[in-house]
C-alpha positions as CSV (number, residue, x, y, z in Angstrom):
1,M,6.0,-18.6,-7.4
2,A,7.8,-20.3,-4.4
3,G,8.6,-18.1,-1.2
4,R,9.7,-18.0,1.9
5,S,10.4,-15.6,5.1
6,A,12.6,-13.5,6.2
7,P,13.5,-13.8,10.2
8,R,12.7,-10.7,12.4
9,A,15.2,-8.2,13.4
10,S,15.1,-5.2,15.6
11,K,16.8,-2.7,13.3
12,G,15.6,0.2,11.0
13,P,15.2,-0.3,7.3
14,T,18.8,-1.5,6.1
15,L,19.7,-3.7,2.7
16,L,20.8,-6.5,4.4
17,L,17.9,-8.4,3.3
18,E,18.5,-7.2,0.0
19,K,21.7,-8.1,-0.4
20,A,21.3,-11.6,0.9
21,F,20.0,-12.8,-2.4
22,V,22.2,-13.5,-5.1
23,G,21.0,-14.7,-8.5
24,G,19.1,-11.4,-10.0
25,P,17.6,-7.8,-8.8
26,V,15.5,-7.9,-5.7
27,C,12.6,-5.6,-5.5
28,G,10.8,-4.4,-2.2
29,V,7.1,-4.5,-2.5
30,D,4.4,-3.0,-0.1
31,E,0.6,-1.6,-0.5
32,A,-1.5,0.9,0.7
33,G,-5.2,1.3,1.0
34,R,-6.2,-2.2,2.2
35,G,-8.2,-0.2,5.1
36,P,-10.3,2.6,4.0
37,W,-13.8,2.6,3.2
38,A,-13.8,3.8,-0.4
39,G,-10.8,4.3,-2.6
40,P,-8.6,1.9,-4.6
41,V,-5.6,-0.3,-3.0
42,C,-2.6,1.0,-4.6
43,A,0.9,-1.3,-4.1
44,G,4.8,0.2,-4.7
45,A,7.7,-1.9,-6.1
46,V,11.0,-0.8,-6.1
47,I,14.2,-2.1,-7.0
48,L,17.3,0.2,-4.7
49,D,20.9,0.6,-6.1
50,S,22.8,-2.1,-4.3
51,N,25.7,1.2,-3.8
52,P,24.4,2.7,-0.6
53,R,25.5,6.1,-1.7
54,K,22.8,6.1,-4.6
55,V,20.1,5.1,-1.7
56,P,17.8,7.8,-0.4
57,K,18.3,9.1,2.7
58,G,15.4,9.2,5.4
59,L,14.0,5.7,4.2
60,D,11.3,4.5,6.7
61,D,7.7,3.2,7.2
62,S,6.2,5.6,5.2
63,K,3.5,6.1,8.2
64,K,5.9,7.0,10.2
65,L,7.0,10.1,8.0
66,S,5.2,13.3,7.3
67,A,3.5,13.8,3.8
68,K,5.9,16.3,2.9
69,A,8.6,14.1,4.0
70,R,6.6,11.2,1.9
71,E,6.6,13.5,-1.4
72,A,10.3,14.8,-1.4
73,L,11.5,11.4,-0.9
74,E,8.8,9.7,-3.6
75,E,10.7,12.1,-6.2
76,E,14.1,11.1,-4.9
77,I,13.0,7.5,-5.2
78,K,12.1,7.6,-8.6
79,E,15.3,9.6,-9.5
80,K,17.4,6.9,-7.9
81,A,16.2,3.7,-8.3
82,V,17.3,1.0,-10.9
83,A,13.6,0.3,-11.0
84,W,10.1,1.0,-9.9
85,G,6.6,0.6,-10.4
86,V,3.2,1.5,-8.8
87,G,-0.1,-0.3,-9.4
88,F,-4.0,0.3,-8.3
89,A,-6.6,-2.3,-8.1
90,S,-10.0,-0.9,-8.2
91,V,-12.8,-0.4,-6.0
92,S,-15.1,-2.4,-8.5
93,E,-11.8,-5.3,-8.6
94,I,-11.8,-5.1,-4.7
95,A,-15.7,-6.0,-4.5
96,S,-15.3,-9.1,-7.1
97,L,-11.8,-10.5,-6.0
98,N,-11.9,-9.4,-2.4
99,I,-9.3,-7.0,-1.0
100,L,-6.9,-10.0,-0.8
101,H,-6.5,-10.8,-3.9
102,A,-6.7,-7.4,-5.1
103,T,-4.0,-6.4,-3.4
104,G,-2.1,-9.0,-4.6
105,L,-3.4,-7.6,-8.3
106,A,-1.7,-4.4,-7.4
107,M,1.4,-5.9,-6.3
108,C,1.5,-7.7,-10.1
109,R,0.9,-4.6,-11.7
110,A,3.6,-2.5,-9.8
111,I,6.0,-5.6,-10.6
112,E,5.3,-5.4,-13.9
113,A,5.5,-1.7,-14.4
114,M,9.2,-1.7,-13.8
115,A,11.5,-0.9,-16.2
116,V,13.7,-3.8,-14.6
117,Q,11.8,-6.9,-14.0
118,P,12.9,-8.6,-10.7
119,A,14.0,-12.3,-9.7
120,F,13.5,-11.9,-6.2
121,A,10.5,-9.7,-4.0
122,L,10.4,-8.9,-0.3
123,V,7.0,-8.2,0.3
124,D,5.8,-6.6,3.6
125,G,3.8,-8.6,5.8
126,N,3.1,-12.5,6.5
127,Y,1.4,-13.3,3.0
128,R,2.8,-14.7,0.4
129,F,1.2,-13.1,-2.9
130,D,1.1,-15.0,-5.8
131,L,4.3,-12.5,-7.6
132,P,6.0,-13.1,-10.6
133,C,8.6,-13.7,-9.2
134,E,10.3,-15.5,-6.0
135,V,8.5,-14.3,-2.8
136,T,10.1,-13.5,0.8
137,T,7.1,-12.2,3.0
138,V,9.2,-9.5,5.8
139,V,7.0,-8.8,9.0
140,G,7.0,-5.4,9.7
141,G,9.0,-4.9,6.5
142,D,8.8,-1.6,5.8
143,A,10.6,-0.7,9.3
144,R,13.3,-3.4,8.1
145,S,14.2,-3.2,4.2
146,K,15.5,-0.2,2.7
147,S,13.3,-1.2,-0.5
148,I,10.1,-2.3,1.1
149,A,10.1,1.4,2.7
150,A,10.7,2.9,-0.6
151,A,7.8,1.0,-1.8
152,S,5.7,1.4,0.8
153,I,6.7,5.7,0.3
154,L,5.3,5.0,-3.5
155,A,2.4,3.3,-2.5
156,K,1.4,5.9,0.3
157,V,1.7,9.1,-2.1
158,A,0.4,7.9,-5.3
159,R,-2.8,6.9,-3.2
160,D,-3.4,10.1,-1.4
161,R,-2.6,12.1,-4.7
162,L,-5.5,9.8,-6.2
163,M,-7.7,10.8,-3.3
164,V,-7.0,14.2,-3.1
165,E,-8.5,14.3,-7.1
166,M,-11.5,12.1,-5.8
167,D,-12.4,15.1,-3.2
168,A,-12.7,17.1,-6.4
169,L,-15.1,14.6,-8.2
170,Y,-16.9,13.8,-5.3
171,P,-17.1,16.8,-2.9
172,G,-18.3,16.7,0.5
173,Y,-16.7,13.9,1.5
174,G,-13.2,15.4,2.4
175,F,-11.2,12.4,0.6
176,A,-8.8,15.2,0.5
177,S,-7.8,15.0,4.6
178,H,-8.7,11.5,5.6
179,K,-8.2,9.3,2.3
180,G,-10.9,7.4,2.4
181,Y,-10.3,6.4,6.0
182,N,-12.5,6.2,9.1
183,A,-12.8,9.5,10.5
184,P,-15.6,11.7,12.2
185,S,-16.0,14.2,9.2
186,H,-15.8,10.3,6.7
187,V,-18.7,8.9,9.0
188,E,-20.9,12.6,9.3
189,A,-20.9,12.9,5.4
190,L,-21.3,9.3,4.7
191,V,-24.6,9.4,6.9
192,S,-25.7,12.7,5.4
193,L,-24.6,11.7,1.9
194,G,-24.6,8.3,1.3
195,P,-22.2,6.2,-0.4
196,C,-20.9,7.4,-3.7
197,E,-19.2,5.5,-6.5
198,I,-15.7,5.1,-4.8
199,H,-17.7,3.8,-1.6
200,R,-16.4,-0.1,-1.0
201,L,-20.4,-1.4,-0.9
202,A,-19.0,-4.6,1.0
203,W,-17.4,-3.0,3.7
204,R,-19.6,-3.2,7.1
205,P,-20.0,0.8,7.9
206,V,-20.8,1.2,4.4
207,K,-23.7,-2.0,4.2
208,L,-25.1,-0.3,8.1
209,V,-25.3,3.1,6.5
210,L,-27.0,2.0,3.5
211,A,-29.5,-0.3,5.8
212,G,-30.0,3.1,7.8
213,K,-27.8,2.6,10.6
214,D,-25.2,4.0,12.3
215,P,-22.0,2.9,10.4
216,R,-19.7,3.7,13.9
217,L,-21.4,0.6,14.9
218,A,-19.0,-1.5,13.1
219,G,-16.1,-1.5,15.4
220,D,-12.6,-2.2,14.1
221,L,-12.6,-3.3,10.9
222,Q,-8.8,-4.2,11.2
223,D,-11.3,-7.7,12.6
224,E,-12.4,-8.0,9.0
225,L,-9.0,-7.7,7.0
226,P,-7.1,-11.0,5.8
227,F,-4.0,-9.9,6.9
228,G,-1.8,-7.3,8.7
229,E,-2.4,-3.7,9.1
230,A,-4.4,-1.5,7.1
């Protein structure tokens, strides 16, 4: 679909970007889990009510909120939103498609899961994914658009919840605490236990472990990601 980029702004999350569109519902879209060494990538999509009084208070970039605040807002978003959806792309899909296209797949699934289909999508970041509606990219979108902030919260909470479940299935790695990201406890477990089924084998730190080397030699994984922050 055709798309465009929204201009930068210094404000916190508002509904100004959403209100600029005419011709159909506008959803915010964001992801969680591009950068971890293990687990799927997840995306959220949310259409908020145009009435500000029906929009949950406290929406912000999910990374700025505590886990308790995110979980409370998740419940309120699902209760008050016009429509919402969450989608995942698996570790095997990340391996076959690459993380960029797997993220787009998760976003498509999140949109397709919504009870009301959007005409427009505000997508966090600067990469214009091929989604089933017109796309506008918004750099720093989860700090500028309330619908993107809501989507980021749904994606983060859904993925974190899944990684807690993975911790029970794959004990010893500490997935419940670090959620598959780079952490000292994850490095230690990876070295001592080796990769499990949900590790991303193409990721440089995991490949180093398979080669009998220290995963910390991988440095900053962000250099390998094709867009934005993890």
